[in-house]
Structures are given as structure tokens and as C-alpha cells.
N, C-alpha and C positions, 0 to 999 in steps of 0.2 A: 945416361938417361935416369930419370927419377925412378927409384926402386918401388915406391908405392903405386906406381902407374899400373902395373899388371894386376895388383890386388883391387884397385878401384875399377879396372875394366872387368874383372871377374864379378865383382859386386854389381856393376851396372848390368851385365848380362843376366845375372841371377834375378835381379829385380824385374827386368823386362820380361823374362820368361814367366815369372810369377804373375805379373799383370796380364800377360797374354793368355795364360791358363784361366785366370779369373774371368776375362772377357769372353772366352769360349764357353765357359760354364753359363754365364748370363745369356749369351746368344742361344745356346742350346735350349735353355729354359724358355726363352721367348718364342723360339721356333715351335716348341712343343705346345705352348699356350695357343699359338695360332694354328695348330694342327698341321704343321708343315714338317716334312721329313728332315731329320738332322743332317742328312747328306748335303743339304743346301748350304751348310756352313762352309763348305769348300769354296763356294763362290765368293766368300768374304776375303779370300786371299788375293783376289784380283782388284787392283786399286780403284778403278772408276766404278766398277759394279758394286763394290762394298759400300760406297757412299750412297748409291741409289737404294740398295737394300736396307741400309740402316735407317734412312729417312722413311722408307715404306714400313718397316717394322715398328717405328716409333708411332706412326699414326694409324696402323691397322688394329682393329679390335680383335681380341682373342675369341676363341670359340665359346659360344654361350652353352652352358651345361657341360655334360660329360663328353670327353673325346677319348681317343684311344690311349692317351697318357694318364687319364684319371679324371677326377671331378674338378669342376671349376672352383678354385680356392676362394673366389669372391662370393660364391653362393653357398658356402658352408653354413648350415644353420638356417638357411632360408627355404621356404617351400619350393618344391620342384615346379617348373613351369608346366602348364597343361599341354598334353600331346594331342595332336590333331588326328 
């Protein structure tokens, strides 16, 4: 068997784990922007449900103004909306 095979397999796994971690970080950031608990990220491990959730998160607007995770980054430097 080819000797370099095991090293390329290790490299393949390392790259996939790095990409997976980056995707989880972006997912957590998007969930916080929508003011959704980060525990929902577990549902992304279920194959059919993750497709539905990704499409939903792509088209869902984030929370307007401040939420429990901080200020709205798109409104920095803009006047605060009037409160009713």
C-alpha cells in the first residue's frame, strides 16, 4: 500500500475538522444575531433538518436593535430607534 496514504488521510481529516469548526462558529454567530439559543446548533447534525434550518437562517432577518448578545452591528453609529 502507498505509504503517503496515511498522511494524506490525516491531512484530510485535519482540514475537515478545521472547516467544521469554522462553520460552527459562523452558525453560532448567525443564531445569536437572530436571538436564538445556540443549543439549536445540535439540530444541524441531523441531515434533513439542517438543510431546512440553513435555508431558514439565510432568509430570516436578525434582531433589530440590541438583543441579549449585544448591540446590532449594522446600527453602530446610527441613532437608536424610538421606543413606544
